[in-house]
C-alpha positions as CSV (number, residue, x, y, z in Angstrom):
1,M,0.0,0.0,0.0
2,R,1.4,3.4,-1.0
3,V,0.0,6.4,0.8
4,F,0.4,10.2,0.6
5,V,-0.1,11.8,4.0
6,D,-1.3,15.4,4.0
7,T,0.5,17.9,6.1
8,N,-2.3,18.2,8.7
9,V,-1.9,14.5,9.6
10,L,1.8,15.0,10.5
11,F,0.7,16.9,13.6
12,P,1.2,15.8,16.3
13,F,4.3,13.8,16.2
14,S,2.8,10.6,17.6
15,V,0.9,10.1,14.3
16,M,3.8,11.2,12.2
17,D,6.1,8.8,14.0
18,L,3.7,5.9,13.6
19,M,3.1,6.6,9.9
20,L,6.9,6.7,9.2
21,A,7.5,3.7,11.4
22,L,4.9,1.7,9.3
23,T,7.0,2.6,6.3
24,E,10.2,1.5,8.0
25,D,8.5,-1.9,8.8
26,S,7.2,-2.2,5.2
27,V,3.6,-2.2,6.4
28,H,2.9,0.6,3.9
29,S,5.0,3.1,2.0
30,I,4.6,6.8,2.6
31,V,5.2,8.9,-0.5
32,W,6.1,12.5,-0.1
33,S,7.1,15.6,-2.1
34,D,9.3,18.6,-1.3
35,C,6.1,20.7,-1.5
36,L,4.6,18.6,1.4
37,L,7.7,18.8,3.6
38,D,8.2,22.5,2.9
39,E,4.6,23.2,3.8
40,W,5.0,21.1,7.0
41,E,8.1,23.0,8.0
42,R,6.4,26.4,7.4
43,V,3.3,25.5,9.4
44,I,5.0,23.9,12.4
45,V,7.3,26.9,12.8
46,R,4.4,29.4,12.3
47,E,2.4,27.6,15.0
48,G,5.3,27.7,17.4
49,R,5.6,23.9,17.7
50,R,9.2,23.8,16.5
51,S,12.1,26.2,16.0
52,P,13.1,26.8,12.4
53,E,16.3,24.7,13.0
54,S,14.4,21.8,14.6
55,A,11.8,21.8,11.8
56,A,14.5,21.8,9.2
57,A,16.2,18.9,11.0
58,V,13.0,16.8,10.9
59,T,12.4,17.4,7.2
60,R,16.1,16.7,6.5
61,A,15.8,13.4,8.4
62,V,12.7,12.4,6.3
63,R,14.5,13.3,3.1
64,D,17.6,11.3,4.2
65,Y,15.8,8.2,5.6
66,F,12.9,8.0,3.2
67,G,14.6,9.4,0.1
68,D,13.3,6.5,-2.0
69,C,9.7,7.5,-1.2
70,E,10.0,11.0,-2.8
71,V,7.8,12.0,-5.6
72,A,9.8,14.6,-7.6
73,Q,8.0,17.6,-8.9
74,S,9.1,16.7,-12.4
75,D,6.9,13.6,-12.0
76,Y,3.8,15.5,-11.0
77,G,4.1,19.2,-11.9
78,H,2.3,18.8,-15.2
79,L,-0.8,17.4,-13.3
80,V,-1.2,20.1,-10.7
81,D,-3.5,22.4,-12.7
82,G,-5.9,19.5,-13.5
83,M,-6.3,18.5,-9.9
84,P,-9.6,19.1,-8.0
85,G,-9.8,21.6,-5.2
86,N,-9.0,25.3,-4.7
87,D,-5.9,25.3,-2.5
88,P,-2.6,25.3,-4.5
89,D,-0.8,23.2,-1.9
90,D,-3.6,20.7,-1.9
91,R,-3.5,20.4,-5.7
92,H,0.2,19.8,-5.5
93,H,-0.4,17.1,-2.9
94,A,-3.1,15.5,-5.0
95,A,-0.9,15.5,-8.1
96,A,2.0,14.0,-6.2
97,A,-0.3,11.2,-4.9
98,V,-1.6,10.5,-8.4
99,A,1.9,10.5,-10.0
100,A,3.2,8.2,-7.2
101,G,0.4,5.7,-7.7
102,A,-0.7,6.2,-4.1
103,D,-3.6,4.0,-3.1
104,A,-4.7,6.6,-0.6
105,L,-4.3,10.2,0.3
106,I,-4.7,10.5,4.1
107,T,-6.0,13.9,5.4
108,W,-8.1,15.4,8.1
109,N,-9.4,17.9,5.6
110,L,-11.6,15.6,3.5
111,A,-13.4,18.5,1.9
112,D,-10.1,19.8,0.4
113,F,-9.7,16.6,-1.7
114,P,-13.0,15.8,-3.5
115,A,-13.3,12.0,-3.0
116,E,-15.2,11.2,-6.2
117,A,-12.8,13.2,-8.4
118,M,-9.8,11.6,-6.6
119,A,-11.3,8.2,-6.9
120,R,-11.6,8.6,-10.7
121,L,-7.8,9.3,-10.6
122,G,-7.2,6.1,-8.6
123,V,-6.7,7.6,-5.2
124,R,-8.9,7.0,-2.2
125,V,-9.2,10.0,0.2
126,V,-9.5,8.9,3.8
127,D,-9.0,10.4,7.3
128,P,-6.2,9.0,9.4
129,D,-8.4,7.3,12.0
130,T,-10.3,5.3,9.3
131,Y,-7.1,4.5,7.5
132,L,-5.3,3.2,10.6
133,C,-8.4,1.2,11.6
134,D,-8.6,-0.3,8.2
135,L,-4.9,-1.1,8.1
136,F,-5.1,-2.7,11.6
137,G,-8.1,-4.8,10.4
138,E,-6.0,-6.0,7.4
139,V,-2.6,-6.6,9.1
140,P,-3.2,-6.5,12.9
141,R,0.0,-8.2,13.9
142,E,2.2,-6.0,11.7
143,V,0.6,-2.8,13.0
144,A,0.8,-4.0,16.6
145,D,4.5,-4.9,16.2
146,T,5.3,-1.5,14.7
147,L,3.4,0.2,17.5
148,A,5.4,-1.8,20.1
149,R,8.7,-1.0,18.4
150,V,7.9,2.7,18.4
151,A,7.0,2.7,22.1
152,A,10.1,0.7,23.0
153,G,12.3,3.1,21.1
154,K,11.1,6.2,23.0
155,R,13.7,7.3,25.4
156,N,12.9,11.0,26.3
157,P,10.6,10.3,28.0
158,P,10.4,6.5,28.0
159,T,6.9,5.4,26.8
160,T,4.9,2.3,27.2
161,R,2.7,0.9,24.5
162,D,-0.4,2.0,26.4
163,E,1.0,5.5,26.8
164,L,1.6,5.7,23.1
165,V,-1.9,4.5,22.4
166,A,-3.3,7.2,24.7
167,R,-1.2,9.8,22.8
168,L,-2.6,8.6,19.5
169,G,-6.1,8.9,20.9
170,K,-5.4,12.5,22.0
171,A,-4.0,13.2,18.5
172,G,-7.4,12.4,17.0
173,V,-7.1,8.7,15.9
174,T,-9.6,7.8,18.6
175,R,-11.3,4.8,17.1
176,F,-7.8,3.3,16.2
177,A,-6.7,3.9,19.8
178,E,-9.9,2.3,21.2
179,R,-9.3,-0.8,19.0
180,L,-5.7,-1.0,20.2
181,T,-6.9,-0.7,23.8
182,R,-9.3,-3.6,23.4
183,E,-6.5,-5.8,21.9
């Protein structure tokens, strides 16, 4: 499964960490563009959640560790004007998702990516909670293993699996967190 994750899903970091870790563990593959990472960096600094240096370090790490998941603008630039929606950044994201052959575009702003128009282009538009619930339903062991690995890797502060699940619930993926709590 190839997914394009909208900027708004990469806040807070618990969701971003999980999405990237699922890629590391080959449960899915996140595809990204420079436009996406540049937007994320601008927004996180503007909202005061990271310093410019810290935000740049995060995007640099994504570029370094997930370089093979990049969708180059030369691959999607010619598609941007034909994408549905009014926001230029969203049209870039939609075009990158289409060019990358993404199965899904994951976003909290479903209205910004008209589902029917995107489906005609081969991309399902879905919110992160639904996506993670569906993924857990398809490959529960793999998702659970990744979640356990992410929790075990947390050092500052150390985090248990249950604490990570609680953070994910607070981050908005409430149904997913509830399903994990029942497991």
